[in-house]
Every structure is written in structure tokens, then in C-alpha cells.
N, C-alpha and C positions, 0 to 999 in steps of 0.2 A: 837480476837477469842480465847476462852478459851479451847475448845476441838476440836478434829479432826472432830467430828460430826457437831459441829457448823461451822467449816471451810467448811466442805462439803456442808452444807445447804446454807451457805452464797454464795459459788461459784455458786450453782445452781440458787439461787435467782438472782444473777448478770446476769447470762446467759439469764434468762427470760427477764430481763429488756432490755438488749442489743438487743435481738431479736425484741422486740417491737419497740425500737428506729429505728432499721434497717427498719422495716416495714413502718414506716412513722412518720411524725411530724405534729401535728395539734392542734388547740385550741378547748376548750370545749364550746359548745353552752349552752345557758340558758336552763332550764328544758323545757320551752315551745317550744323553737326552736328544742330541741332534739326530743320531741314528734312529732313535725311537720315532722322532718326528717324520723322518723319511719313510719309514715303514708305514706309519699311519696315513701319510699322504698317498702312498701307492694304493692302499686299500680303499681310500675314499674317492679315488678317481672314478667317475661314472659318466652317464649320459646327461646331456643338456639339451635345451630347446633353442633352436636357431630360428630367427625370423628375418626375412629379407624382402625388400621392395625392389621390383624391377619396373623401370619406366621404358615403355616401347613407344618411341616417338612416331609422329605421323610419317607415313611412307614418303620417300623422296621421289622427285621426278625421275623418270626412267632413262632419259637421254639428255646428254650434255654435249653441245656442239663445240668443236675446237675452233680456234682462230688461226690465222696465218702464222705458221711457224710454231704453233702451240702444241705439237705432239709431245707426248711424254711416255713414261714407262710405268712407275709405281704410283700409288695414290696414298694420301694421308687424310684423316678425317677429324673434324671437330663435330659436335652435335649439330652445328648449323651449316658447315661448309665442307667442301672437298677440294684438296690441293693437289697439283701435279707440277713437276719440274721438267722443263724442256730437256731432252737428252741429246747426247753426242753434240754438244755445243761448246764454243770457246767462251761463252758468258753464261752466268747462272741466272735463269729467269724462272720465276714462280708464278703460276696461274692459280686463280681461286674462283670457284663457283658456289653459289648458294644452293643448298639441297632442295629448298622449297619450290623454286621456280627455274632453276638451272641458269639464272642470270649471273653475270660477272660480279664479283665482290667489289671490284675497283673500276674506275673510269677507263683504265688501260687494260689491255688483254693480259698483261703480265708486268711484274716488277723485276727490274734488274738489280741483282745484289752484288755489291763490291765490298772490299774490306775496310771501307771508311777512308782509305787513302787513295782510292781510285784504282786499285789493282783488281783484276777480274778473277773469277773462278771458272774452271772448265768442268763440265759434267761428263760422265762416262756414257757408254751406250745403254747401261742398265742402272741408272741412279735410283736408289731407294730413298724413302722419306720416313721419318719417325717424328711424331709430335707429342710433346708433353701436355697431357690433358689438364694438368694443374695450372701451368703457366702460359700455355699457348705458344711456347717456343717450338719452332719447326727445325729439325736437324737434317742436313743433307751431306752425304759424302761428296767431295769434289777436290780438285787440284788447284791450288793458287798458282796462277800462270806466271806471276812475277818472279817466282823462285822455284817453280816445279816442286812444290811441297804438297803432299796429299794430306787430307785431314777432314774435319767435320765443320761445316758452316752452320751458324745459328741464325734463324730468321724469326723475328718477333711478330707473330701474326696478330697480336692485340694492338699494334700501332694503328692510329687513324688511317683511313684510306688515303688521306692526303700525303702521307709520308711516302716518298718515292722509293727510298731504300731502307727497309726495316732491318738492316744488318745488326746482329747482336753478338757477334764474336766468331772467331775461328780458332779451332784447336788443332795445331799441327800434329800429325801422327807419324809422318815419315821425316827423314832428314831433308834439309834443303837440297834440291837438285836430284833427289832420288825418286822422283815421280815424273819423268819426262812425258810430255804429251804424245799421243799416238795419232795416226791418220793425218799426216800433213801438219803436225803440230797444232791440233785443235781439239783432241779428244783426251779425256782423262783415262788412264789405264786402270783405275780402281774397278773392282768387280761390284756386282750387286751386293749390298750390305745385308747381313743376316743376324738376327737376334738369337742369342743363346743365353738363357737366364736373364741377367740384367746387363749383359754386355752386347755390343753391336760391332760385328766384325766385317771387314772387307779386305780382299787380297790385292796387294799392290803389284799388278802384273807389269813387268818391264822386260823387253826383249834383250837377249844377250846374257853374258855371264854376269850374275848379280854381284853388286858391291853394296856395302852399307846396309840400308833398309830396303833395298830393292827386292822384289819377289818374296816379300814377307807379309804376314797377316797383321793388319792394323786392327786396333781395338779401342772402342770408345765406351766409357761407362755410362749407362742410362740412370744411374743413381747419383753419381758425383758430377756428371757432365764434364769429365776430364778424361785424359788418356788413361787407359787401364794400366795398372802397375806392370812394369817390365816389358810393356809392348814396344815395338812390334815383335811378333813371335815367328820363329823359323818353322816352316812346314816341311816335314821330311818327304822329299820326293826323289825320284830316281835320277840317274845321270843323263846329261844332255843339256843343250842350251835352250832356254825358254824362248818361245817364238809367239809373239802376239802383235804382229805387224798390222793386222787388220782388226776392225772392231765389229761387234763388241768383243770384249775380253770374255773368256769362259765364265759361267755363272756358278757360284758356290751355293751350297745348300746345307741346312741343319737337318740331320737325320739322327733321331734319338739322342740329341745332345752332342753329336759329333759333326764336325764341319768337313764336308766332302769338297775337295778342291781339284777341279779338272786342270790338267797341265798338258800343254803342247810342247814337246821337247824335240825340235827339229822334225824329223820324219816319223817320230813315234809320239804316242799320247798315252796318258795314264790318269788314274784317279788317286790323289793323295788324301790322307785323312789326318785331321788335327783334333786333339781332345782338349776342350777348354777346361775339363776337370783337372787335368794334369799339366796343361800348357805344353804338351808334347805329343808324341806319336800315339795313334790309336792302337789298341791291342788287336792283333790279327795279322792278316796277309798283306798289309799295306806297304807300299803303294801297289795298285793292281794295274796291269797293262790293259789298255783299251784300244791299242793300235789296230787290232783285227776288226774292231767294231767301227773304226773311223769316227771315233767320238773322243773328245770334241774335235772339230775340224777348224782350220784357219778360216776366219770369215764366216764360219757356220753355214757353209754352202753344202752342196751335194746332198748327203742323206739327212741333213738337218740334225735335230736333237737339242732341245733346250735343257733347262735345269732338271737334274735327277729328281724323282718324286718318291715319297715314302711307300714302302711295302708294309702292309698291315696284316695282322691276323684277323680272325672273324670277330674278335672283341674290340678291335680298333687300336690295339697296341702295335707300335712300330717295331718291326723285326728286321728291316733292311731297307733297300731302295731299288728302284728300277730306272732304266734309261729310256726316255721317250723317243726311241728310234724303232726301226723295223723289228718286230717280235718282242719288244720291251724286255731285253735281258735284265735279270734281277740278281742282286747280291745280298748277303746278310750283313750285319753290322761289323763283322770281322773281315769283310772283303771277299768272302768266298762265294762263288756262284751258286745260285739256288734255282729251283724250277719256277718258271713264270706261271702265276696262277691261271687257271683255265678262264678264257674269256677276256683276260686283261688286254692282250694285243689287239683284240677287236674293238675294245672300248677306248683305249688310249692309243691313238694312231700317231705316227711320227709327226713331230711339230717342228717349229723353226728354232734355230739356235738363239734367237732373240728372246724366246719365251722364258718367263720367270718361274718362281716356285709354285708348287701345288698348294692347295688348301685342303685340310682334313676336317671333316665334320663327322663325328662318330666313326664308323668303319667305312666311310666314303672318302674318296680322294677326287678332287676336282683339278684338272690339268688344263692350262691354256693351250689352244691349238691354233696359233696364228699362222698366216701364210707368208712365206718368204722363199724365193727361188723354187717355187713349186711345192714347198712343204706346207703341211697344215691345211685346215679346212675353215678357218675363221669362225671357230666355235670353241665352246668349253666342253671338254670330255669328262665323264664321271664314271668311276668304277666302284661297285659296292662289294667290298671284300667279304662281308658276311653272307651275301647271296651268291657270290662268285659270278657276277654278271654286270652288264651295263646298267647304270641307274635308270629308273623310270624317268621319262621325259627328257632324256639326254641321248646323244650330244645336243647341247643348246647352241643352235646356229644363230649367228648375229649378223645383222645387216647395217648399212649406213656407217660402216667403219672399214678400215683396212689395216693390215699388219697388227692384229691383236697381240698384245704383249703379256699382260698380267691378269691374274685373278686375285682380288683383294677382299678381305673380310671387313664388314662394317662393324666397328666396335659398339655401336648403339643397337644394332639389329643383328643378332647372331646368325640368322639364316638368310641374310641379304648379302649377295655376292656382287662385287663391282668388277668391271673390266676396264682397262685403259689400252689405247691403241694409237696408231699413227694416222695421219691423214686428217685434214681439216674438214671433217664431215659432220653431219647432224648428230651422229651417235658415237663420237670419239670416245666418250666415257658413257658406260651404260651399267645398269644394275638389274638383277632379277632374283627371284626366290630360289634358294638352293634345292628345294624339293620339287616344286611344281614347274619351275622354269618360267613361270609367269611373273607379273610385276611384283615387286616387294610390297608386303603389307596388305595385299588383297586376299580376300577369303578369310579362313579361320586365322586367329592370332596364335602364332606358334611360340611357345615358351619352352626353352631347353633347361632342364634342371642343371645340366653341366655348365650353363652360363651363370648360374646363381651359386651353386655349391662349389666351394673351393676345391682345387684339384688335390689328388692324393687319396690313397686307400683309407687312411685314417679318417677322412672327411666324408666318406660314403654314408648317407643317412641310414640309421637303423630302421626308421619308419617315417613316412610323410604324414603330417598332421592335418593340414588344411591348405586350401588355395582360395584366395579371394580376389575378385576384380574390384579394385577400389576406385578406379576411374575408367570409364564414365560411371556415374552413380547408377544404382539399380533402377531408378525410375526413368532412366534415359534409354532403356531398351526393353522390349516386350518379354523376351525370354532369352535364356542362354544355356549352354551346355559345355562340357569338357570331354574330349576324346583323349585316350591315353595311347601313346606309342612308345616303342623302345628308342634307344638313343640314335638308331639309324633311320627312324621315321616309319617303321612298320607297326601297324596296330597290335596292341597287346590282346590276344584272343581271350584271355581269362579275366580281363578287367572291362566291365561294361561302361558305356558312356554315362556320365552323371550330370543331372541338371544343376544349374546355379540356383540357390535358394533366394529368399527375399532380401538377403544382404549381399548377394553376388558371390556367395561362398559355396565350397564343396568340402564336406568332411572326408578326408583321405585316410583316416585311421583304419577303417575296416578293409581297405583295398589291398593291403600288403604289396604296395608298389615296389618296394625295395627287393622283394623276392622275384617279382616278375621282370623288373628292369631297374637296376640300381640308380641309373640316371635317366629317368624317363623324359618324354616330351609331353607337353600338355597343349592340345589343340582346342582353343577356346572360340566358340561361336557365339556372337551377340546378335540376336535377331532384332531387327527394327532399330538398330543403332545408327544407321546411315554410315558415314565415314568419320568416326571420332578423331579429333586432332591428335590424340594420344591415348594410350591405354596403360594403366598402372596395375600391376599384379603383385599380391603379397603371398609369399610361400612360407610355410612353417613346417619344420621337420625336427626330428629328434636324432641325436648322434653323439658320438664320443667327443668330449671336449679336447681341443688343441688350439693353441694360439694361431697355428698355421691355418686353421679352418675358419677363422673369423675374418671376413672381408669387410671393406669399407661400406658403411651404410647398414650393416647387419646388427641386430641386437641378439644378445645371448642371455638366457636366464638359467640359473642353477649351475653355472660353471665358473663361479668366482673363486679367487684365491689371492693370497699375498704372501710375501716373504718379509721377515724382519731381520735387520742386521744389527749387530752389537759392536761396541767399540773394541772388543778383543778379537774381532773377526768371526764371531759366531753367526750362524744363519739358522732361522727357524721358519718353517713353511707351514701354511694352513690352506685348507680347501684344495683347489686344483693346482696350486703352485707346488712343484716338486723340489725335493732337497737333492743337491748334487755335490755337496761338500762345503767345507768352511776352512777358516784359518785357526780354529780352536786348537790350542796346544802347540801352535807353531809360532815362530818368532816374528814379531812385527816391529819395525823401526818407528812406527807411529800408529796411533789408534785408527781403526777403521772409521771412515767418515761417510761412506755411501755404498749403495748397492744398485745396480742397473741390470735389467733383464735383457736377454737377446730377443730378437724379433719374434721368434716362435715360442718364447717362454721356456725353452728346454735348456736353459743355461743362464749364467749371470756373471757379472764382474763385481768384485769388491775393490774399493779404493781406500788407501790409507793416507794420513795427513802428510806423509813425506813424499807422496806421489807414486807409491808402489801400487801396482794393479795385479789382481789375482783372478784367474779365469776358471770357471767350473762349468760342467755340462758341455753344451755345444758352443759355449763362448770361446773365442780364439784370442790368444794373447798377442796384441799388436804393438806392444811397447809400454814403457812406463817411465817415470822420472827416477824413482828409486832413491836409495839412501845417499848416493853420491851427488845428486843434483843440488845445485844452489838455488834456493827459493827465497824470494823476498817475503813470502807469506805462506802459511801452510795450505795444503789442498783441503777443500771443504766439501767437494761433491763430485759426482760422476754421472754422466748421461750417455745412454747408448744411442746410436744412429738408427732411427726407426726404419730407414730405407736401405740399410746396409748391415755391416758386421763390425763397425768400428765404434769408438767412444771418445768422449771429451772428458778432460779433467778441468776443474776450475779452482782457483786459489782465492783466498780471502781478499787479496789485493785486486781481483778482477782478471788475473792472468788466465788464459785459456790454452790448453794443450790438446791437440787432436791426434788421433791414431786410427789406423786402418782406413775405412771408408769415410770416417768423419772428417769434414773439412773445416778449416779455420775461417771464421767469418768476421772476426774483429773482437776488440776488447774496449772497455770504456776508456775515454780519454782521461776521465777523473771519476772518482766515486765519492758519494756523500756519506757512506757508512760501509763497513766490511761486507763483502759478498758472502752470502750464506747458501745459495742454491742455484741450480741451473736446470732448465727444461728444454728439450729439443722440440722443434716443430714437427708435425707428422710427416712432412716431406723429407726431413733430415737435412734440409738446406738452410737451416737457421736455428737459433736458440735464443732464449731469454736468460739473463742473469738477474738475480734479485739480491738487494742489500738488506741488512738487518733493519734499516729504517723504512723498508717497503718500497724503495725506489726500484723500478724495473728497467733493464737495459736490453733492448732488442737488437739482434744482429742477423744478417742474411735475410731470409724471407720472413723472419719474425716481425710482427707489428706491435707497436705499443697500444694497449687498450686502457691505459690508466695505471695508477699506482697509489700507494699509501704515503708516498714521500711528502713531507710537509704537513701531514695530518697528525693528530694526536692519537697515538696507538698505545694501548695499555701494556704491551709486551713486544719485544723485538720479533721481527719476522724470522722464521727458520727454514722455510721451504716454498717451492713453487711447483705447480703441475699444469701441463698444457691441457686444454679441452681436446676432445677427439678430433674436432675439425681444424684445430690450430688457430681458430679465430677468437681465442680467449684463453684465460689462465686463472688459476686460483692460488692465492697465497695463504699460508698458515702461520700464525704467531705462536710464540712459546706458551702463551696462556690458552691455546686451543681456539683462538679466534680465527675465523675464515673470511677471506675477502675475495669476491668473485668479480672478474672483469671480462668484457666482451661477451661472448655467448656461453661462457662458463656458468653453469647454474649454481645457485646457493641453496643448500639443503639443511643448513644448521651448523652449529659450532659448539664448542665446549665452554664458551665464555659464561661466567657466572656459576660454573659447576666445579666441583672439587677435582683437582688433578693431583695425584700423588707424585707424579713426575712431570717435568716440563714436556710439552709437545715437541717433537723433533722432525716430523715429516708428514707428507700427504701423498696419496696416489689415487687415481680415479678408477672406477669400475670399467669393464670392457664396453658397456653400453654408453659410458660417459654420463650416465644419469645418477651418479652417486660417487662417493669417495670415502676413503678411510683416513683417519688420523692415527698416529701412534705416539706414544710417550716414552720417556727415558726409562720408566719403571716397568715397561713391558705391556702397558695398557694399549688397547686398540679400540677405536670409536668409529662406528659405521653410520653414514648418513645417506639419504636418498635411497637408491635401490641396492646399495652396498649391504651385504649380509655379514653379520658378525660370525666369524669362523674360528675364533679362539684368540688367546693372547698369552703373555708370559708373566702376568702379574703374580700368579700363585706358584711359579716355577723358580728355582734358584738360578740367579743370573750371576755370572762372573764379572760382568761389566754392563753398564747401561746400554740401552738401545740407542741407535743414532740414525736409523734409516728404515724405509719401508718401500717395497717394490712389488710389481705383479708377478 
């Protein structure tokens, strides 16, 4: 390896190969046989049973008092706490309250965050927050005051309360000097940040003719936690000089995956549109002039008007957007004006320019209505697009606060809405139920199927099987029942209420809920239960299998599948795993050494020993080493990024090479035996390498849970697979021996049994409660809940198998 970059790439390449080896070993079929396999997989695809547990925590306190200087804009949540950032300030201060009793998390009202060298960060008028639920890292858009650089600050909320400044990094997104402060050199010009997919965007508003990265769209990846590739992005807007001399800057919005960007250009104004799908202009009539609407206005005075809000059809699908000013003018996603729905203007009255994005639940839209310069009513407005009317129990008027800013969704309680506001009053932060307007968590327990079933038409259940209250236990309440509503909260007239039986369950099979409402709501009443600290509900349904429909914590039965890869580039699919192509009959400069599936299972990559990578299905080619690369050792494995669309390759010498979203996290300083495999952690932020002697090398967020290094093993290790939680892993030896570490379960091995070919890989089942081994002669061996779906032992193989994958 001649450079550090080459070393890093080689390491990533090796990691990918190893992961493929771990996934399984298998020979490649002839092209005709592979085509036959593909046809058989298509016909075998069917329905599976999904089971998911939903924990509904105890309801939070309703009112949280602010402290002096502690007003904020958006909110971020962990299961135990609620965070807010002080806005329009020349220093970055973070406040935290416990949800159980509204008390402060720390002895001080807030912590001041600097860059570790004493430099401050300035916040905008509308600073948003995003928290990584896995790590507890809180991210905030801000401007580093020392060099006028806009970017994202990391705050480690898991640090002890005694740590005064839990700063954990700053990612610059603008060039230095390209984010000058506004309003007397104290306010950041970044807009409210908006999530689209797995990226987080903010517009860098700067007054005057833009240069460099001024007046461009900044982007931060929520999977790699780095700058998005090729950002910042230019937003196509009309002629004129940008004017944002007063704060807050206009607020951007995500409308059907498009970013709507308000612009003030001297005496005119407009709405521009950016498409994250193409990193360019949206299709349609963009930009559209809003000068006659006086939206947005400098300083957001006069007629007001906060963030645009979604226009929905009666089914809850987004068809465009509306502006919260007089008469709520609406536009479709192409930027053309459309008729404002009847009753919308009465339900959503003009609000303040400070007000943030709306929240959508079903076919309802909830819009903040804060008061500023005579605009707004200090309330949350709600319009029901399916009924064409104001939602029942709304507008929700709020007291003990001033200048209401935002409506925020509780990630733990799907129907609990939170508001944040200005003024150090007893109710600066408040929450309420999205349907009744009363306190969160009081009355019937509301469970949304949409909060359990993964999004997408392919994931819509064919039929619901059962619902069970698992906590509290059935003997802790006298009786219970379930009422059924549509996704918008209206009772289903054809579905009667059902009692909970002696196990706390309801048989849903005969109710045909999917026909009445594909994503219903379940209102659960527990009589005599008092106020349980939490409620756990288990929902089971039947639907089409797709990897994209399997969420964390779910179990799937009847939907298993695996792919086998052969050294000549052949691919063989079984069960739910589909065939998308192979390298059979094509030239390879080195034998195939691994196969790795995409996140949704609708594609895969093959890796060869020379570092070549070949993409099939929805897998994207992000680079390879190829025949001209100088390698100190051959590539031995490939692993895909579970949180993105990239991959790692790994070499026998421990070199790792990363591509696409996959990040390089390190390589061993020294190895005790040749590397043979790689497995990624579920977050995609780390990986393990394993040597033939069973030594395991963790990098990134991967943790060592033990190894076979130094122990007497009967055969060399050939692969590694992560447990579903990432808190363990399983090794497999060439003799079929299996070694489980951490929380990875052991279900058996092939030790002491006859193997016609050496074992070459391992992959786990979707539930994590089983695994498959494969062998070079085409054999497949199932353990735990893994189902045997076929093998290649009786088929003619042009080359031995070398990998297995899902």
C-alpha cells in the first residue's frame, strides 16, 4: 500500500469480502441454472407473519417551566428527557428537563457548548435539534463565531451531569467566512433544519450578492454524521439580491420530499424548490413569485406567515402545500396554484413568521399558531383533510406561555404533541394528546398501526392476526376492551368493540381490519388498572415479505431466505431472497470471495480477490480496487453498510477499504493470523474483523465480546456474523464449528458431523434466533429458527461456494 488512502480503501475492501464469507459459502450455478433459480424464487415469494412489541411509556408531566434566558424553538427527546437550545444567541446553550417531573437534568439551567478551544457557536432564530437515539449524541445547526463557518455541532448527552461542556465535535458545512452573523453580529443566518430521508438540510442565508458557499443549501448525513457528498447545493432561485438583514431567516420545509425555500430578493419575494432526489431543481413552475402575497416578509412582520404546511388529500397523501397567511393560498408540488380546501382558512389562521413546521398524523395537519406583532392566537390549529373541517377539540388554546413557536412529535408516544415557546413562564414547554387535546396518556391507550408497521404500500398488512396487552399483566386490571378507528381517529362503523380475554388478547383475524382501514388505530381501555407506569402491546399481522418491512424489534416467521455465492461469480437464491444477476460466464481477474446484500434485500454486491466489486439489483456501484490496484494481500470479504448504501472490502492483511456511505474506522496495528472475515455493526458505524485463529478486531462502535485467539480450535475460522443487536457476534470454523460471543445465541454446529466440503460462511436469520452455515460443496445447514430452504449439493457447480448472504 503506497498511501494512507490506499490502505484505508484496501481495509474497507477486505472487510466487505470477509462479511460475504461470513454470510455463507457456495458454488455458482451455470447461467441457465441461475435463471431457473430466479424464476423459482419469484414464485415462492409469499406472505409472512410479523410480530412487533410497542412500549408506551408513562405519560410525561404536562408543563415544563423555562428559566431566565431559557427560551428555545425546537425540541429533541430521549425516552427520559426533553432538550431545547436557546435561540438567536451568540453562544450555544442547551437545556434539559426530565419528563417524569419536569425538573432540570443538571444543577445549572443550561450548559454552554464551545468547540473545545474556547470558540463559541451562534444559534439562529429557528435552531432545530436532532438526537441519535442509539448514541445519545445531540446535533444542532449553528455558526462557529471565530471564523463565521456554518455547520453542525455535536453534544454528548450521555456525559455525566458534572461535565460542564459535553462538546463532541463540529462538522463545517460552509466555507470559512461564508456564514456571517446577522442582527448586530450575534445571530446565525442558518435556517430551520429539515430532514429528508437520512439527510438534514439548512439554508445558509446571507444578505447581498452571494459568493462561495453563501446562500446555498447545507447538508449533514444522519447515517455517516458527516457532510453530505458534494454539499453545499445551489438552489435555483430568481434574480435579485438576497435580503435577510433581520431575524429570523425564512423557514424552509419538506413537502413530499422536496425542500421549499422562501427567498426575499430586495423588494420581491418567492418560493424556490430543491429536489434532494436529483440535487437540483424541482420539476414544475419553480421558482414561484409570492410578492403579491407579501410572503415571506423581512422580519416576519405585518401579515405574518410561518413555515408552509402540507396540503393533503383525504387519504393523507401529500399533494402540495399551503401558506399560513390570510386565506391559506395553496400550491401543488409542481408550484402551480390550486384551490384552498373548504374550511382550511377558518381552521388554520395566519400565524407568526417565527412559527415552525406542521405535524401530520393521518389526514390531519397540526400547525403552530404563535403570537408575534399581532399575528397568531397562542394555539395549535388542526385541519382534518378527510372530513374537510377543523379537527374536533381544536384549536388547542395554550396558556402560561408566550410566543408559541413549534409543534413537535414525541418519538415514544405517537399521539403526544409538544410545543415550545418563548418567555420564562410555567408552561414554556407543554404537551397534549393530538386527538382529545387533553393530557398525554390519559384515558384510553391509543396505538397506531402506522407507528408499528413499516411505511410503504408493500408493507400494508394483508390481515391483522392478534393484539395483546402484555404489560400490565391481565390480573392487574378487572376488564379491558379495544375500540377500532381509522388512521384519522374516526370509529370504524363496521368493526365492533372487542373485549380483552384472560390473556389480555383480542383475536383480530375475523375482523377484516385491512379492508376497513389498512392502518387502523386501536383504543385500549383497561378498567381498574389505575395509572400503570407503562403499557406494552404486541401486534401480529400477515403481509408480503420485504426486508424494508422489517423494523427493529420485530420478528418475522415464514419469510426467510439466503443467497449463495461461488468462486466463479455465480449466485444462487433460496426462499425469499431473489436473484438479480451474477458474474457467471464473465471475466473475473480473481475469484469471487464474498457477497453482501443491500439494506432492503433487493440487491447485492459481489467482491473478488483482486478488489473488484460487481453490483446487482438495487445495489449501487460506489467504486472498487480492481485489477490495477496494488495489494499487499488479496481481498477476502465484503460487508454492506446496514445504515446506508455503501460497502467495505477487507484484505487478508487486515486492510480495509470503504466506499459510498461506509466509513473507514481503522485497521489492526498487527494481526496474529490472516484476516478471513468482516461484519458490520447494525448502526453502520463500526465493524469487526476476524482472523483465521479466531482473533476478533473491533473498530468504530464495534465492541469486543471475546474471541477464540489463543485457544485450541480444531479448524481455522472462516467467517463472522453480527447479532441483530450488535452486542455480540458468531464465528464459524472450516469444520462447521460455531462460537457465540456477547448476546449472540448458540444453536448448534456441524462439529463431529460429516462435511463433504469445508464450511465457508455464516449468516443469521431476520429474527436473530438462528443461523445458516454453508460449505464449499454447496451444502447448507440450518440452526435455531433458520429454515432449510435448499442447497447446491445435488446441482452441478462450476466452482466451489465461498459465501452466503440474506
